[in-house]
DRENVO-778641 format. One record per residue (C-alpha): x, y negated, z; residue number from 1; residue in three letters. Coordinates in steps of 0.001 Angstrom, whole numbers, plus 500000, padded with zeros to 6 digits. Example, Ala and Ser with C-alpha at 12.3 -4.5 7.8 and 13.67 -1.06 7.14 Angstrom:
! DRENVO-778641
+--------+--------+--------+-----+-----+
!      X !      Y !      Z !   i !  aa !
+--------+--------+--------+-----+-----+
! 512300 ! 504500 ! 507800 !   1 ! ALA !
! 513670 ! 501060 ! 507140 !   2 ! SER !
+--------+--------+--------+-----+-----+
! end
This chain:
! DRENVO-778641
+--------+--------+--------+-----+-----+
!      X !      Y !      Z !   i !  aa !
+--------+--------+--------+-----+-----+
! 918959 ! 871783 ! 009727 !   1 ! MET !
! 920674 ! 874962 ! 010919 !   2 ! ARG !
! 924189 ! 876341 ! 011261 !   3 ! LEU !
! 925480 ! 878411 ! 008385 !   4 ! LEU !
! 927843 ! 880417 ! 010604 !   5 ! HIS !
! 927768 ! 881841 ! 014079 !   6 ! GLY !
! 929286 ! 879724 ! 016839 !   7 ! LEU !
! 931840 ! 882440 ! 017572 !   8 ! ALA !
! 933202 ! 882121 ! 014009 !   9 ! LYS !
! 933592 ! 878322 ! 014035 !  10 ! ILE !
! 936973 ! 876887 ! 014947 !  11 ! HIS !
! 937593 ! 873133 ! 014727 !  12 ! ALA !
! 941144 ! 871837 ! 014315 !  13 ! THR !
! 942618 ! 868354 ! 014200 !  14 ! PHE !
! 945373 ! 868685 ! 011607 !  15 ! ASP !
! 945176 ! 865546 ! 009457 !  16 ! ASP !
! 948644 ! 863940 ! 009600 !  17 ! PRO !
! 947252 ! 860436 ! 009006 !  18 ! ASN !
! 944661 ! 860278 ! 011813 !  19 ! LEU !
! 945067 ! 859515 ! 015513 !  20 ! VAL !
! 942834 ! 861303 ! 017975 !  21 ! SER !
! 943788 ! 859163 ! 020995 !  22 ! ARG !
! 944007 ! 855612 ! 019660 !  23 ! ALA !
! 942906 ! 854272 ! 023045 !  24 ! GLY !
! 946341 ! 855151 ! 024393 !  25 ! LEU !
! 947878 ! 852244 ! 022472 !  26 ! VAL !
! 946635 ! 849397 ! 024743 !  27 ! PRO !
! 946916 ! 851538 ! 027868 !  28 ! VAL !
! 950545 ! 852491 ! 027317 !  29 ! MET !
! 951355 ! 848944 ! 026196 !  30 ! ALA !
! 950087 ! 847704 ! 029570 !  31 ! LEU !
! 952055 ! 850412 ! 031376 !  32 ! ALA !
! 955166 ! 849388 ! 029473 !  33 ! GLN !
! 954702 ! 845727 ! 030428 !  34 ! ARG !
! 954144 ! 846734 ! 034051 !  35 ! ALA !
! 957497 ! 848529 ! 034030 !  36 ! GLY !
! 956523 ! 852206 ! 034214 !  37 ! LEU !
! 959620 ! 853411 ! 032369 !  38 ! VAL !
! 961967 ! 851148 ! 034321 !  39 ! GLY !
! 960486 ! 852124 ! 037692 !  40 ! LEU !
! 960747 ! 855845 ! 036878 !  41 ! ALA !
! 964366 ! 855435 ! 035787 !  42 ! GLY !
! 965223 ! 853483 ! 038932 !  43 ! GLU !
! 963559 ! 855622 ! 041588 !  44 ! HIS !
! 963194 ! 859195 ! 040237 !  45 ! VAL !
! 966410 ! 861204 ! 040573 !  46 ! ARG !
! 966146 ! 864934 ! 039768 !  47 ! ILE !
! 969315 ! 866941 ! 040233 !  48 ! SER !
! 968303 ! 869983 ! 038192 !  49 ! ARG !
! 969121 ! 870330 ! 034523 !  50 ! ARG !
! 965517 ! 870008 ! 033370 !  51 ! CYS !
! 965194 ! 866696 ! 035191 !  52 ! GLY !
! 967087 ! 864631 ! 032614 !  53 ! VAL !
! 965343 ! 861740 ! 030817 !  54 ! ASN !
! 962861 ! 861355 ! 033648 !  55 ! ALA !
! 961517 ! 857948 ! 032450 !  56 ! PRO !
! 960540 ! 859345 ! 029042 !  57 ! VAL !
! 958955 ! 862489 ! 030475 !  58 ! LYS !
! 957027 ! 860617 ! 033155 !  59 ! VAL !
! 955574 ! 858398 ! 030428 !  60 ! GLY !
! 954525 ! 861482 ! 028445 !  61 ! CYS !
! 952807 ! 862972 ! 031488 !  62 ! LEU !
! 950924 ! 859750 ! 032190 !  63 ! VAL !
! 949827 ! 859438 ! 028549 !  64 ! ALA !
! 948749 ! 863070 ! 028453 !  65 ! GLY !
! 946613 ! 862802 ! 031577 !  66 ! MET !
! 944991 ! 859626 ! 030286 !  67 ! ILE !
! 944317 ! 861423 ! 027012 !  68 ! GLY !
! 942419 ! 864174 ! 028827 !  69 ! GLY !
! 945081 ! 866837 ! 029395 !  70 ! ALA !
! 944463 ! 868826 ! 032578 !  71 ! ASP !
! 947100 ! 871517 ! 032035 !  72 ! SER !
! 950621 ! 871780 ! 030650 !  73 ! ILE !
! 949418 ! 873308 ! 027385 !  74 ! ASP !
! 946953 ! 870444 ! 026888 !  75 ! ASP !
! 949865 ! 867987 ! 026736 !  76 ! LEU !
! 950261 ! 869090 ! 023113 !  77 ! ASP !
! 947545 ! 866509 ! 022367 !  78 ! VAL !
! 950357 ! 863938 ! 022221 !  79 ! LEU !
! 951715 ! 865601 ! 019055 !  80 ! ARG !
! 948449 ! 865791 ! 017119 !  81 ! HIS !
! 948032 ! 863971 ! 013842 !  82 ! GLY !
! 949900 ! 860684 ! 013535 !  83 ! ALA !
! 950567 ! 860302 ! 017264 !  84 ! MET !
! 954374 ! 860593 ! 016744 !  85 ! PRO !
! 954121 ! 857596 ! 014387 !  86 ! ALA !
! 952687 ! 855459 ! 017213 !  87 ! LEU !
! 954732 ! 856691 ! 020167 !  88 ! PHE !
! 958373 ! 857600 ! 020455 !  89 ! GLY !
! 960041 ! 860051 ! 022786 !  90 ! GLY !
! 957188 ! 862587 ! 022814 !  91 ! ILE !
! 958261 ! 865859 ! 024423 !  92 ! ARG !
! 956876 ! 869368 ! 023919 !  93 ! ALA !
! 954545 ! 870799 ! 026584 !  94 ! PRO !
! 957117 ! 873452 ! 027514 !  95 ! SER !
! 959718 ! 870735 ! 028143 !  96 ! THR !
! 957320 ! 868760 ! 030317 !  97 ! LEU !
! 956367 ! 871918 ! 032209 !  98 ! GLY !
! 960014 ! 872680 ! 032993 !  99 ! SER !
! 960408 ! 869075 ! 034114 ! 100 ! PHE !
! 957518 ! 869369 ! 036569 ! 101 ! LEU !
! 958800 ! 872668 ! 037959 ! 102 ! ARG !
! 962144 ! 871064 ! 038751 ! 103 ! SER !
! 960541 ! 868649 ! 041226 ! 104 ! PHE !
! 961374 ! 868917 ! 044916 ! 105 ! THR !
! 959416 ! 867374 ! 047785 ! 106 ! TRP !
! 961776 ! 864416 ! 047730 ! 107 ! GLY !
! 961164 ! 863894 ! 044017 ! 108 ! ASN !
! 957419 ! 863907 ! 044634 ! 109 ! VAL !
! 957878 ! 861106 ! 047170 ! 110 ! LEU !
! 960002 ! 859203 ! 044653 ! 111 ! GLN !
! 957260 ! 859494 ! 042052 ! 112 ! LEU !
! 954735 ! 858327 ! 044649 ! 113 ! GLY !
! 956816 ! 855194 ! 045191 ! 114 ! LYS !
! 956795 ! 854560 ! 041443 ! 115 ! VAL !
! 953012 ! 854852 ! 041464 ! 116 ! SER !
! 952633 ! 852353 ! 044310 ! 117 ! ARG !
! 954977 ! 849800 ! 042731 ! 118 ! LEU !
! 953223 ! 850181 ! 039384 ! 119 ! LEU !
! 949824 ! 849600 ! 040982 ! 120 ! LEU !
! 951084 ! 846423 ! 042631 ! 121 ! ALA !
! 952323 ! 845101 ! 039289 ! 122 ! ASP !
! 949107 ! 846066 ! 037510 ! 123 ! LEU !
! 947107 ! 844176 ! 040141 ! 124 ! ALA !
! 949062 ! 841043 ! 039261 ! 125 ! ARG !
! 948468 ! 841493 ! 035527 ! 126 ! ARG !
! 944824 ! 842606 ! 035523 ! 127 ! ALA !
! 941775 ! 841914 ! 037746 ! 128 ! PRO !
! 941782 ! 845356 ! 039360 ! 129 ! LEU !
! 940571 ! 844211 ! 042785 ! 130 ! LEU !
! 938473 ! 841044 ! 042527 ! 131 ! PRO !
! 937913 ! 839397 ! 045898 ! 132 ! GLY !
! 940838 ! 841172 ! 047529 ! 133 ! ARG !
! 941913 ! 837971 ! 049269 ! 134 ! ASP !
! 938701 ! 838062 ! 051341 ! 135 ! VAL !
! 937856 ! 841698 ! 052048 ! 136 ! LEU !
! 939365 ! 845047 ! 051025 ! 137 ! ALA !
! 938679 ! 848625 ! 052033 ! 138 ! PHE !
! 941247 ! 851403 ! 052378 ! 139 ! VAL !
! 939471 ! 854748 ! 052374 ! 140 ! ASP !
! 941231 ! 858077 ! 053041 ! 141 ! ILE !
! 939570 ! 861406 ! 052350 ! 142 ! ASP !
! 940479 ! 865027 ! 051684 ! 143 ! SER !
! 939046 ! 867694 ! 049419 ! 144 ! MET !
! 939521 ! 871410 ! 048872 ! 145 ! GLN !
! 940380 ! 872329 ! 045264 ! 146 ! LYS !
! 939497 ! 875953 ! 044610 ! 147 ! ARG !
! 942066 ! 878288 ! 043021 ! 148 ! VAL !
! 941732 ! 881990 ! 042238 ! 149 ! TYR !
! 945282 ! 883314 ! 042060 ! 150 ! GLY !
! 946372 ! 885018 ! 045279 ! 151 ! ARG !
! 950034 ! 884243 ! 044584 ! 152 ! LYS !
! 949395 ! 880544 ! 043980 ! 153 ! LYS !
! 951946 ! 878579 ! 046008 ! 154 ! GLN !
! 950302 ! 876891 ! 048970 ! 155 ! GLY !
! 946898 ! 878458 ! 048369 ! 156 ! ALA !
! 945036 ! 879354 ! 051561 ! 157 ! ALA !
! 941523 ! 879468 ! 052915 ! 158 ! PHE !
! 940145 ! 876130 ! 054069 ! 159 ! GLY !
! 936771 ! 874625 ! 054896 ! 160 ! HIS !
! 934698 ! 872880 ! 052251 ! 161 ! THR !
! 931025 ! 872122 ! 051679 ! 162 ! LYS !
! 929131 ! 873681 ! 048791 ! 163 ! ILE !
! 925437 ! 872990 ! 048569 ! 164 ! GLY !
! 925469 ! 871404 ! 052000 ! 165 ! GLY !
! 926958 ! 874508 ! 053627 ! 166 ! LYS !
! 930432 ! 874770 ! 055161 ! 167 ! SER !
! 932356 ! 877637 ! 053568 ! 168 ! LEU !
! 935885 ! 879039 ! 053573 ! 169 ! LEU !
! 937379 ! 878716 ! 050081 ! 170 ! VAL !
! 940828 ! 879708 ! 048842 ! 171 ! ARG !
! 942499 ! 876661 ! 047346 ! 172 ! GLY !
! 944756 ! 873660 ! 047767 ! 173 ! LEU !
! 943899 ! 870646 ! 049880 ! 174 ! ASN !
! 944373 ! 867154 ! 048471 ! 175 ! ALA !
! 944509 ! 863961 ! 050522 ! 176 ! LEU !
! 943883 ! 860687 ! 048705 ! 177 ! ALA !
! 943705 ! 857022 ! 049693 ! 178 ! ALA !
! 941848 ! 854418 ! 047654 ! 179 ! THR !
! 941663 ! 850626 ! 047747 ! 180 ! ILE !
! 938422 ! 848860 ! 046853 ! 181 ! SER !
! 936623 ! 845555 ! 047320 ! 182 ! THR !
! 932910 ! 844658 ! 047426 ! 183 ! PRO !
! 933236 ! 843516 ! 043798 ! 184 ! LEU !
! 935731 ! 846034 ! 042427 ! 185 ! GLY !
! 935846 ! 849771 ! 041798 ! 186 ! ALA !
! 938289 ! 851883 ! 043845 ! 187 ! PRO !
! 941850 ! 852411 ! 042676 ! 188 ! VAL !
! 944069 ! 855231 ! 043946 ! 189 ! ILE !
! 946761 ! 853964 ! 046313 ! 190 ! ALA !
! 948388 ! 857233 ! 047444 ! 191 ! ALA !
! 947905 ! 860980 ! 047126 ! 192 ! THR !
! 949294 ! 864066 ! 048786 ! 193 ! ARG !
! 948859 ! 867767 ! 048003 ! 194 ! LEU !
! 948778 ! 870096 ! 051014 ! 195 ! ARG !
! 948250 ! 873755 ! 051774 ! 196 ! GLY !
! 944721 ! 875042 ! 051539 ! 197 ! GLY !
! 944419 ! 875567 ! 055296 ! 198 ! ASN !
! 945564 ! 872027 ! 056183 ! 199 ! ALA !
! 943393 ! 870055 ! 058567 ! 200 ! GLY !
! 941977 ! 866694 ! 057558 ! 201 ! SER !
! 944426 ! 864787 ! 059765 ! 202 ! ALA !
! 947640 ! 866485 ! 058595 ! 203 ! ARG !
! 949784 ! 863809 ! 056962 ! 204 ! GLY !
! 947016 ! 861227 ! 057283 ! 205 ! ALA !
! 949103 ! 858946 ! 059501 ! 206 ! ALA !
! 951960 ! 858487 ! 057024 ! 207 ! SER !
! 949553 ! 858322 ! 054084 ! 208 ! LEU !
! 947570 ! 855582 ! 055832 ! 209 ! ALA !
! 950754 ! 853587 ! 056342 ! 210 ! THR !
! 951663 ! 853922 ! 052660 ! 211 ! GLU !
! 948138 ! 852941 ! 051590 ! 212 ! ALA !
! 948108 ! 849829 ! 053791 ! 213 ! VAL !
! 951510 ! 848719 ! 052493 ! 214 ! HIS !
! 950240 ! 849271 ! 048934 ! 215 ! THR !
! 947121 ! 847239 ! 049699 ! 216 ! ALA !
! 949298 ! 844394 ! 050891 ! 217 ! ARG !
! 951473 ! 844614 ! 047791 ! 218 ! ALA !
! 948386 ! 844321 ! 045560 ! 219 ! THR !
! 947376 ! 841088 ! 047313 ! 220 ! GLY !
! 944969 ! 842357 ! 049989 ! 221 ! CYS !
! 946427 ! 840071 ! 052646 ! 222 ! LEU !
! 943362 ! 838972 ! 054593 ! 223 ! ARG !
! 941086 ! 841662 ! 056018 ! 224 ! TRP !
! 941620 ! 845364 ! 055406 ! 225 ! THR !
! 939171 ! 847890 ! 056817 ! 226 ! ALA !
! 940734 ! 851336 ! 057228 ! 227 ! LEU !
! 938487 ! 854396 ! 056976 ! 228 ! THR !
! 940315 ! 857581 ! 058104 ! 229 ! PRO !
! 939452 ! 861039 ! 056766 ! 230 ! PRO !
! 936755 ! 863042 ! 058477 ! 231 ! GLY !
! 937903 ! 864955 ! 061528 ! 232 ! GLY !
! 940981 ! 862796 ! 062129 ! 233 ! SER !
! 941589 ! 860594 ! 065144 ! 234 ! HIS !
! 943595 ! 857622 ! 063909 ! 235 ! LEU !
! 943564 ! 854731 ! 066358 ! 236 ! ASP !
! 942325 ! 851255 ! 065430 ! 237 ! ARG !
! 945793 ! 850301 ! 064240 ! 238 ! ARG !
! 945520 ! 853101 ! 061687 ! 239 ! GLY !
! 948651 ! 855182 ! 062417 ! 240 ! ALA !
! 950888 ! 852110 ! 062456 ! 241 ! SER !
! 951206 ! 851868 ! 066212 ! 242 ! ARG !
! 953604 ! 854804 ! 066478 ! 243 ! ARG !
! 955743 ! 853553 ! 063622 ! 244 ! ARG !
! 955725 ! 849962 ! 064897 ! 245 ! LYS !
! 954543 ! 848449 ! 061640 ! 246 ! HIS !
! 952979 ! 845010 ! 061644 ! 247 ! THR !
! 949622 ! 846065 ! 060218 ! 248 ! TYR !
! 946856 ! 844956 ! 062584 ! 249 ! ASP !
! 943280 ! 845167 ! 061290 ! 250 ! PRO !
! 940727 ! 842751 ! 062686 ! 251 ! PRO !
! 938726 ! 843437 ! 065803 ! 252 ! GLY !
! 935030 ! 844288 ! 065812 ! 253 ! PRO !
! 932976 ! 841870 ! 063726 ! 254 ! ARG !
! 929260 ! 841537 ! 063234 ! 255 ! THR !
! 927432 ! 842362 ! 060028 ! 256 ! ASP !
! 926732 ! 838658 ! 059628 ! 257 ! LEU !
! 930440 ! 837825 ! 059589 ! 258 ! ASP !
! 931095 ! 840454 ! 056934 ! 259 ! ALA !
! 928152 ! 839235 ! 054823 ! 260 ! GLU !
! 929353 ! 835639 ! 054991 ! 261 ! LEU !
! 932813 ! 836603 ! 053759 ! 262 ! ASN !
! 931430 ! 838778 ! 050971 ! 263 ! ILE !
! 929241 ! 835867 ! 049853 ! 264 ! ASN !
! 932354 ! 833687 ! 049677 ! 265 ! ARG !
! 933458 ! 835892 ! 046802 ! 266 ! VAL !
! 930101 ! 836384 ! 045114 ! 267 ! ARG !
! 928803 ! 832805 ! 045187 ! 268 ! ARG !
! 931411 ! 831215 ! 042846 ! 269 ! PRO !
! 930968 ! 834049 ! 040349 ! 270 ! MET !
! 927156 ! 833705 ! 040397 ! 271 ! ILE !
! 927236 ! 829913 ! 040150 ! 272 ! GLU !
! 929559 ! 830147 ! 037151 ! 273 ! GLY !
! 927052 ! 832168 ! 035091 ! 274 ! LEU !
! 925191 ! 830201 ! 032360 ! 275 ! PRO !
! 921439 ! 829641 ! 032708 ! 276 ! ASP !
! 919318 ! 831550 ! 030225 ! 277 ! ARG !
+--------+--------+--------+-----+-----+
! end
């Protein structure tokens, strides 16, 4: 079998009005709706500019677009392909969503971060996101340098990153992220922050650690929480909460045996419940 035309002359389009290219969005957005995504965005996100109206609807479109694989504003047009408008209401054009994002201030970004944390806490109550979180949970904070090429890109600067095991200076933006995980569950993102490309690993790590720990508590991680700070930072054993006088107090040094015993407390009932074959 061989192609009848050159690859440069082939152009595939999805233009059937009766087909849905992202049917997997139906259960995902139904869960987001039950968890209160629209209500949380309407309650906490307040944008004063003209393009910031209807924030709950536009936030839902952005979430659906990213889940559907969009990694740019133009890619958000995937929400209007085929019969997608027959399944979802309130779909906005990519240009409208782009204007909405450009109207965000730093305060609006923090408001959206609060929506994300509250949504994660509700999702943890509705779905088994973090199995075994009542015994042991990990909060890991790390940074990465995302390379950009435009010299006029806002916030872009040269920062250190490793490529092929070598430390290099790369022009880009620096992202700081915190995840929550358990020995039995995959990590979920608890908090994120975008910084200038020349930001050090510890910049903003203290406040992000506090937000991540509070989010971990809200998801039900009430027993032991091990905090792993980003590389190069010097958070104390209270994980940036000492200065802010929060009540978070991780456990003292424990042996590997103690940790193994507590992990087995989660694994054993799950293993014993499996049928014999």
